[in-house]
C-alpha positions as CSV (number, residue, x, y, z in Angstrom):
1,M,18.2,-35.2,2.0
2,T,14.9,-34.9,0.2
3,V,11.9,-32.7,0.0
4,E,9.8,-35.4,1.7
5,T,12.1,-35.6,4.8
6,A,12.1,-31.8,5.2
7,L,8.3,-31.7,4.8
8,A,8.0,-34.4,7.5
9,Y,10.2,-32.5,9.9
10,A,8.2,-29.3,9.3
11,E,4.9,-31.1,10.0
12,S,6.2,-32.6,13.2
13,H,7.3,-29.2,14.4
14,H,4.2,-27.2,13.6
15,S,3.5,-26.3,17.2
16,A,7.1,-25.1,17.8
17,A,6.9,-22.9,14.8
18,L,3.6,-21.4,16.0
19,D,5.2,-20.8,19.4
20,Q,8.1,-18.9,17.8
21,L,5.6,-16.8,15.9
22,A,3.8,-15.9,19.1
23,E,7.1,-14.8,20.7
24,L,7.7,-12.4,17.9
25,L,4.2,-11.1,17.8
26,R,4.4,-10.2,21.5
27,I,7.1,-7.6,20.6
28,P,5.2,-4.4,19.6
29,T,7.4,-3.3,16.7
30,V,5.4,-0.2,15.7
31,S,7.7,1.7,13.5
32,T,5.7,4.9,13.3
33,A,5.7,5.5,17.1
34,S,8.8,6.8,18.9
35,E,7.8,5.2,22.2
36,H,8.4,1.8,20.5
37,A,12.0,2.5,19.5
38,A,13.4,0.0,22.0
39,D,10.8,-2.6,20.9
40,M,12.0,-2.2,17.3
41,V,15.5,-3.1,18.4
42,R,14.2,-6.1,20.4
43,G,12.3,-7.3,17.3
44,A,15.4,-7.0,15.1
45,E,17.5,-8.8,17.7
46,W,15.0,-11.6,17.9
47,I,15.2,-12.2,14.2
48,A,19.0,-12.0,14.1
49,D,19.2,-14.5,17.0
50,R,16.9,-16.9,15.2
51,L,19.0,-16.7,12.0
52,R,22.1,-17.5,14.0
53,K,20.4,-20.5,15.5
54,L,19.7,-21.7,12.0
55,G,23.4,-21.5,11.0
56,L,23.5,-18.2,9.3
57,T,25.6,-15.2,10.2
58,A,23.4,-12.3,11.1
59,E,23.8,-8.6,12.1
60,V,21.5,-5.9,13.2
61,A,22.6,-3.1,10.9
62,P,21.8,0.5,11.9
63,T,20.1,3.0,9.5
64,A,19.1,6.6,9.9
65,G,15.8,5.1,11.3
66,H,15.1,1.6,12.5
67,P,17.7,-1.2,12.0
68,V,17.8,-3.7,9.3
69,V,18.5,-7.4,9.9
70,L,21.0,-8.8,7.4
71,G,21.6,-12.6,7.4
72,E,23.8,-14.7,5.2
73,Y,24.4,-18.3,4.4
74,P,26.9,-19.1,1.6
75,G,27.3,-22.7,2.4
76,A,25.6,-24.2,-0.7
77,G,28.6,-23.1,-2.7
78,K,29.3,-21.1,-5.9
79,G,27.4,-23.5,-8.1
80,A,24.2,-23.1,-6.3
81,P,21.8,-20.2,-6.8
82,T,21.7,-17.4,-4.2
83,L,18.2,-16.6,-2.9
84,L,17.6,-13.1,-1.3
85,V,14.7,-13.3,1.1
86,Y,13.0,-9.9,1.8
87,G,10.6,-9.3,4.7
88,H,9.8,-6.6,7.3
89,Y,9.4,-6.9,11.1
90,D,7.6,-3.6,11.7
91,V,3.8,-3.4,12.1
92,Q,1.0,-0.9,12.0
93,P,-0.3,0.8,15.2
94,A,-3.0,-1.1,17.0
95,D,-5.4,1.9,17.1
96,P,-8.3,1.9,17.8
97,V,-7.3,-0.6,20.6
98,G,-10.9,-0.7,21.9
99,E,-12.1,-2.5,18.8
100,W,-9.8,-5.5,19.4
101,I,-11.6,-8.5,20.8
102,S,-8.3,-9.7,22.3
103,P,-5.2,-7.6,23.2
104,P,-3.3,-6.8,19.9
105,F,0.1,-7.9,21.2
106,E,-1.1,-11.0,23.0
107,P,-1.5,-13.7,20.3
108,T,-4.9,-15.4,20.6
109,I,-6.2,-18.4,18.6
110,R,-9.9,-18.5,17.9
111,G,-11.0,-21.3,15.7
112,E,-8.4,-21.7,12.9
113,D,-7.2,-18.1,13.1
114,L,-4.4,-16.5,15.1
115,F,-5.2,-12.9,16.1
116,A,-2.5,-10.3,16.8
117,R,-1.1,-7.2,15.2
118,G,1.5,-8.3,12.6
119,A,0.2,-11.9,12.4
120,S,-0.5,-11.6,8.7
121,D,1.4,-8.5,7.8
122,M,3.9,-10.0,8.0
123,K,5.5,-11.8,10.9
124,G,3.6,-14.9,10.0
125,Q,5.2,-15.1,6.6
126,L,8.6,-14.4,7.9
127,V,8.5,-17.1,10.7
128,A,7.0,-19.6,8.1
129,H,10.1,-19.1,6.0
130,L,12.4,-19.4,9.0
131,A,10.6,-22.7,9.8
132,A,11.2,-23.9,6.3
133,V,14.9,-23.2,6.5
134,E,15.0,-25.0,9.8
135,A,13.3,-28.1,8.3
136,I,15.7,-28.2,5.4
137,G,18.8,-27.6,7.5
138,R,17.9,-30.2,10.2
139,T,17.3,-32.9,7.7
140,G,20.2,-32.2,5.3
141,S,21.9,-29.2,3.8
142,L,20.4,-26.1,2.2
143,P,20.3,-26.4,-1.6
144,V,20.6,-22.6,-2.1
145,N,22.7,-19.8,-0.7
146,L,20.7,-17.5,1.4
147,I,20.6,-13.8,2.1
148,Y,18.0,-12.3,4.5
149,L,17.1,-8.6,4.2
150,V,14.5,-7.8,6.9
151,E,13.7,-4.1,7.4
152,G,11.9,-2.2,10.1
153,E,10.4,0.6,8.2
154,E,8.1,-0.9,5.5
155,E,5.0,0.4,7.2
156,I,6.3,4.0,7.0
157,G,7.4,3.8,3.4
158,S,10.9,2.3,3.7
159,P,12.6,5.7,3.8
160,N,16.1,4.2,4.4
161,M,15.9,1.1,2.2
162,E,17.2,2.7,-0.9
163,S,20.4,4.0,0.7
164,F,20.8,0.7,2.6
165,I,20.6,-1.4,-0.6
166,Q,22.9,1.0,-2.4
167,S,25.6,0.8,0.3
168,H,25.3,-3.0,0.5
169,R,24.9,-3.9,-3.1
170,D,27.9,-6.4,-3.1
171,R,26.5,-8.3,-0.1
172,L,23.0,-8.4,-1.6
173,A,24.1,-9.7,-5.0
174,C,21.8,-12.7,-5.8
175,D,20.1,-14.8,-8.5
176,V,16.6,-14.7,-7.1
177,V,14.6,-12.4,-4.8
178,L,11.8,-13.9,-2.8
179,N,9.5,-11.3,-1.2
180,L,7.4,-12.8,1.6
181,D,5.1,-9.8,1.9
182,S,2.3,-11.1,-0.3
183,M,-1.1,-12.8,-0.3
184,I,-3.4,-15.5,-1.7
185,L,-7.1,-15.0,-2.7
186,R,-8.6,-17.8,-0.6
187,P,-7.4,-20.4,1.8
188,D,-7.8,-23.1,-0.9
189,L,-6.8,-20.9,-3.9
190,P,-3.0,-20.1,-4.3
191,S,-2.0,-17.0,-6.2
192,I,1.1,-15.2,-7.2
193,V,1.3,-11.4,-7.3
194,Y,3.1,-10.2,-10.4
195,G,2.2,-6.5,-10.2
196,L,2.1,-3.9,-7.5
197,R,0.8,-0.4,-7.7
198,G,3.0,2.5,-6.7
199,L,2.1,5.3,-4.2
200,A,2.1,9.1,-4.2
201,Y,0.8,10.6,-0.9
202,F,0.2,14.3,-0.3
203,E,-1.2,16.7,2.2
204,L,-3.3,19.5,0.8
205,R,-4.0,22.6,3.0
206,V,-6.4,25.4,2.1
207,Y,-6.1,28.7,3.9
208,G,-8.8,31.4,4.2
209,P,-9.0,34.0,7.0
210,A,-6.2,34.6,9.4
211,H,-8.3,32.9,12.2
212,D,-11.6,31.2,12.7
213,L,-14.6,33.5,12.2
214,H,-18.2,33.8,13.4
215,S,-20.1,32.2,10.6
216,G,-23.1,34.5,11.1
217,Q,-21.0,37.7,10.9
218,F,-18.8,36.6,8.0
219,G,-20.6,33.8,6.2
220,G,-21.5,34.8,2.7
221,A,-18.7,37.3,2.5
222,V,-15.6,35.1,3.2
223,H,-15.0,32.0,1.2
224,N,-15.1,29.0,3.6
225,P,-11.8,26.9,3.2
226,A,-13.7,23.7,4.1
227,Q,-16.2,24.3,1.4
228,V,-13.4,25.1,-1.1
229,L,-11.5,21.9,-0.2
230,C,-14.6,19.7,-0.6
231,E,-15.3,21.3,-4.0
232,L,-11.7,20.7,-5.1
233,I,-11.8,17.1,-4.0
234,N,-15.2,16.6,-5.6
235,G,-13.8,17.7,-8.9
236,M,-10.9,15.2,-8.8
237,H,-13.2,12.5,-10.3
238,D,-15.7,12.6,-13.1
239,R,-19.0,10.7,-13.3
240,R,-17.3,7.7,-14.8
241,G,-14.9,7.3,-11.8
242,R,-11.9,8.6,-13.7
243,V,-9.4,10.9,-12.2
244,T,-9.5,14.4,-13.7
245,L,-5.9,15.6,-13.0
246,P,-4.5,16.8,-16.3
247,G,-2.4,14.1,-17.9
248,F,-3.1,11.6,-15.2
249,Y,-3.6,8.7,-17.7
250,D,-1.1,9.7,-20.3
251,K,1.6,7.2,-19.2
252,V,-0.7,4.5,-17.9
253,R,0.3,1.2,-19.5
254,P,-2.8,-0.3,-21.2
255,L,-4.0,-3.8,-20.4
256,G,-3.6,-6.1,-23.4
257,P,-6.0,-8.9,-24.4
258,E,-3.7,-11.7,-23.0
259,E,-3.3,-10.0,-19.6
260,R,-7.1,-9.3,-19.4
261,E,-7.7,-13.0,-20.1
262,A,-5.3,-14.0,-17.4
263,L,-6.9,-11.6,-14.9
264,A,-10.4,-12.9,-15.8
265,L,-9.4,-16.2,-14.3
266,V,-9.2,-14.6,-10.8
267,P,-12.5,-15.5,-9.1
268,E,-13.1,-12.1,-7.4
269,R,-16.8,-11.8,-7.3
270,E,-18.5,-8.5,-6.5
271,E,-20.7,-10.0,-3.8
272,D,-17.6,-11.3,-2.0
273,L,-16.1,-7.8,-1.9
274,Q,-19.4,-6.3,-0.7
275,R,-19.6,-8.9,2.1
276,M,-15.9,-8.3,3.1
277,T,-16.2,-4.5,3.1
278,G,-19.8,-4.1,4.3
279,V,-20.6,-1.6,1.5
280,P,-24.1,-1.6,-0.1
281,R,-22.6,-1.4,-3.6
282,L,-19.2,-1.3,-5.3
283,W,-17.8,1.7,-7.1
284,G,-15.1,2.4,-9.6
285,E,-13.8,3.4,-13.0
286,K,-16.3,2.4,-15.8
287,G,-15.1,-0.1,-18.5
288,Y,-13.0,-2.3,-16.2
289,T,-13.7,-5.3,-14.1
290,V,-13.4,-5.2,-10.3
291,V,-10.2,-7.3,-10.5
292,E,-8.7,-4.9,-13.1
293,R,-9.7,-1.9,-11.0
294,L,-8.2,-3.3,-7.9
295,G,-4.7,-4.0,-9.3
296,A,-4.2,-2.7,-12.8
297,R,-5.7,0.8,-12.8
298,P,-4.6,3.9,-11.0
299,T,-6.7,5.6,-8.2
300,L,-7.0,8.7,-6.2
301,E,-8.3,8.4,-2.7
302,V,-9.0,10.8,0.2
303,N,-7.4,9.3,3.3
304,G,-8.5,12.0,5.8
305,L,-10.2,15.4,6.2
306,L,-9.9,18.0,9.0
307,S,-11.3,21.4,9.4
308,G,-13.2,23.6,11.8
309,F,-15.1,22.5,14.9
310,T,-15.6,18.7,15.3
311,G,-16.4,18.5,19.0
312,E,-19.6,17.6,20.8
313,G,-22.5,20.0,20.3
314,S,-22.5,23.1,18.0
315,K,-20.2,26.0,17.4
316,T,-21.0,28.3,14.5
317,V,-17.5,28.8,13.1
318,L,-16.1,29.6,9.7
319,P,-12.8,27.8,9.8
320,S,-9.6,29.4,8.8
321,T,-8.0,26.3,7.4
322,A,-8.9,22.9,5.9
323,M,-6.7,19.9,5.3
324,A,-6.9,16.7,3.3
325,K,-4.6,13.7,3.1
326,I,-4.7,12.4,-0.5
327,S,-3.1,9.4,-2.0
328,M,-2.8,8.0,-5.5
329,R,-2.1,4.4,-6.3
330,L,0.0,4.3,-9.5
331,V,0.5,1.7,-12.2
332,P,3.3,1.3,-14.8
333,D,4.5,3.7,-16.1
334,Q,3.4,6.5,-13.8
335,T,5.8,8.1,-11.3
336,P,5.2,10.0,-8.0
337,D,6.9,13.1,-9.3
338,E,4.8,13.3,-12.4
339,V,1.6,12.8,-10.4
340,H,2.7,15.5,-8.0
341,A,3.0,17.9,-11.0
342,Q,-0.4,16.9,-12.2
343,L,-2.0,17.6,-8.8
344,L,-0.4,21.0,-8.8
345,A,-1.6,21.8,-12.3
346,Y,-5.2,20.8,-11.3
347,L,-5.1,23.0,-8.2
348,R,-3.7,26.0,-10.1
349,R,-6.5,25.6,-12.6
350,E,-9.4,25.0,-10.2
351,A,-8.6,26.7,-6.9
352,P,-10.3,30.1,-6.5
353,A,-8.4,33.2,-5.8
354,T,-10.3,33.7,-2.5
355,V,-8.0,31.2,-0.7
356,R,-4.4,30.2,-0.5
357,W,-3.3,26.5,-0.7
358,E,-0.2,24.4,-0.4
359,V,0.7,20.8,-1.1
360,T,3.3,18.7,0.8
361,S,4.5,15.4,-0.6
362,L,4.7,12.9,2.2
363,A,5.6,9.6,0.5
364,G,6.1,8.0,-2.9
365,G,7.1,4.7,-4.5
366,L,7.2,3.4,-8.0
367,P,4.9,0.7,-9.3
368,A,6.3,-2.7,-10.3
369,I,5.5,-5.5,-12.6
370,V,7.4,-8.8,-13.0
371,R,7.5,-11.4,-15.8
372,R,5.4,-14.5,-15.4
373,N,7.5,-16.7,-17.7
374,T,10.8,-17.0,-15.9
375,E,12.3,-20.2,-14.4
376,E,12.0,-18.7,-10.9
377,M,8.3,-17.9,-11.4
378,R,7.7,-21.5,-12.7
379,A,9.4,-22.9,-9.6
380,A,7.1,-20.8,-7.4
381,A,4.1,-22.0,-9.4
382,R,5.2,-25.6,-9.0
383,A,5.7,-25.2,-5.3
384,L,2.2,-23.8,-4.8
385,T,0.6,-26.4,-7.1
386,E,2.2,-29.2,-5.1
387,T,1.2,-27.7,-1.8
388,F,-2.4,-26.7,-2.6
389,G,-3.2,-29.4,-5.2
390,R,-4.2,-26.8,-7.8
391,P,-2.2,-24.3,-9.9
392,P,-2.0,-20.7,-8.8
393,V,-3.7,-17.8,-10.5
394,F,-1.7,-14.7,-11.3
395,V,-2.9,-11.4,-9.8
396,R,-2.0,-7.7,-9.7
397,E,-2.1,-6.4,-6.2
398,G,-3.5,-3.0,-5.4
399,G,-1.1,-2.2,-2.6
400,S,2.4,-0.9,-2.7
401,I,5.7,-2.5,-1.7
402,H,8.4,0.0,-2.5
403,V,11.3,-2.4,-2.1
404,V,10.1,-4.4,-5.2
405,S,10.9,-1.6,-7.6
406,L,14.1,-0.8,-5.6
407,M,15.3,-4.4,-6.2
408,Q,14.6,-4.1,-9.9
409,S,16.4,-0.8,-10.3
410,L,19.4,-1.2,-7.8
411,L,20.0,-5.0,-8.0
412,G,18.6,-5.8,-11.4
413,R,16.5,-8.6,-10.0
414,E,12.7,-9.1,-10.2
415,S,10.9,-10.4,-7.1
416,I,8.9,-13.5,-6.7
417,L,6.0,-12.4,-4.4
418,M,4.9,-15.5,-2.4
419,G,3.0,-15.0,0.8
420,F,-0.1,-16.3,2.4
421,S,-2.1,-13.4,3.8
422,L,-5.9,-13.4,3.0
423,P,-8.0,-10.5,1.8
424,D,-10.1,-10.6,5.0
425,D,-7.1,-10.7,7.4
426,N,-7.8,-7.2,8.6
427,L,-4.5,-5.8,7.6
428,H,-3.9,-2.4,9.2
429,A,-7.2,-2.7,11.1
430,P,-8.3,-4.1,14.5
431,N,-8.4,-7.9,14.9
432,E,-5.7,-8.7,12.4
433,K,-5.5,-12.4,11.9
434,L,-3.5,-15.2,10.3
435,H,-5.2,-18.3,9.1
436,V,-3.1,-21.0,10.8
437,P,-3.6,-23.7,8.2
438,N,-2.1,-21.3,5.7
439,F,0.9,-20.7,8.0
440,Y,1.6,-24.4,7.8
441,R,1.0,-24.5,4.0
442,G,3.4,-21.5,3.7
443,I,6.2,-23.5,5.4
444,E,5.6,-26.4,3.0
445,A,5.5,-24.1,-0.1
446,Y,8.8,-22.4,0.9
447,I,10.5,-25.8,1.3
448,R,9.3,-26.9,-2.1
449,F,10.4,-23.5,-3.7
450,A,13.9,-23.8,-2.3
451,Y,14.4,-27.3,-3.7
452,G,12.6,-26.3,-6.9
453,L,15.2,-23.6,-7.7
454,V,17.9,-26.3,-8.2
455,R,16.0,-28.7,-10.5
């Protein structure tokens, strides 16, 4: 039983692992759409069945929403560390479907990439870890005890994860948490995410007249809710790109010199981001690098706007209502509740008396930051170094994974975030892809990490 024999088994079974991934990708586990409820159960059962074939016990546990897959392997014994592996099997909707080059739930390889919804976020990472466990188990015995916690609601904010963890705390007791829902910067550049931003998501509605009005008859006498909304949103940033909500930065943990030096090692060039996004020029808070703004500074974004007539042709209407979806990405030590209060304070100060308004809180999650100098983190760094032939860089990711902060608060365990998505994998967009060589490197790195935990 050695790392080398497990690695050799994994390499000889690359095509089988890819076939298993394709099976799971064909199940449209879209958590936000009620018409896919049966597909969610099918996806959960597929994972549970795969765990059982690998020698684990597994159950599909119900929640108030979509089920959670809970798998367990205590066979390494009391003297071995227990590794809790977190993942999710739900995916984003495929809309707009017409922009996909190939069908979103029919996995298609073009060049070195596998295209399908969920390929990178995050069924590819999950199946890679299952393949690593198979390689170790078929060539010897697992050096660690395993717990799998695979949810079906990450893409809708994990609304039932907190209650599930609380009610299963004894069964989830572990020494190390490995979160597979992560990324690297380039195919040849490994990275470890040690910080995640939190999320506060709101719907702001502005109300004017009791119904839509003729803009010729009433324009100039009745304040237009769409205009008011745009002016309110415009005032939420100043000319330096800073958020103007009162007290917004009061609890933002500052970046120290050592951390700024570490983040400066991340080779995120502005021209790369321009090419990836298609924008003519980047934008953001003055005084911070692009890397710092992307992961270590808070933001406020408008996610959607709706008001009045938007159909073909013209209709001279003064709309009765206007709506905006607004989200904030939070950094330590901000909280969704405090940001909610700051948004309300801003609106009370700035909204004119000519309209009514209301704010609905839709989702929230705390930011998280983990230590970079633990034994578990060093084991992850060794695994990536040996797999890629170069040490990883440490990055703070701009997205949110609510379960990381839940693991810290409810289980008392920090998470090692080790996954292999790429920045240009089109997550949440048409033509999502997974770079197949990274899928294979992921299997190898997960094998090395499991053995590295017992050095």
